[in-house]
Phi, psi and omega in degrees: 000141173259131185235144169245138176241130178231131175250101189263096179264179179285331177256331185223147173239122179252142177231131173236130169248134187246151170217118185044051172069017174238138185286126166273324185196158173201144181217151173234110182251134176283131183283323189047225187257012175279162187288143178316310188300321173304313186288325183288321182285325179293314178307313175302317172299315180295322175295321183285325175298318180290331183267000172058049174225168172259155179309327180295341186277343182287113181281327184204142173226147179227146179238141177221179182099172182300336187253021185298326179292340178277358182247079187279348185282356177276166185269341185211155181225131172247158174088018171276138190258000000 
């Protein structure tokens, strides 16, 4: 299974893509003044290109971090109370 993990922070958004517990790709994108969702989408595109997979190959995604609520396109969110 191909899984994406997104850590949406205030300053940086980190994306890691795994397949069968092995890292295919990872990127770190500085947020700047852009909305968190824009940075997460851009980072996810960069990570898929780097890992030579398509967005459609990702079977599950989870988002963590302070900006997790601003990334609505993921299938799961961790750390919600």
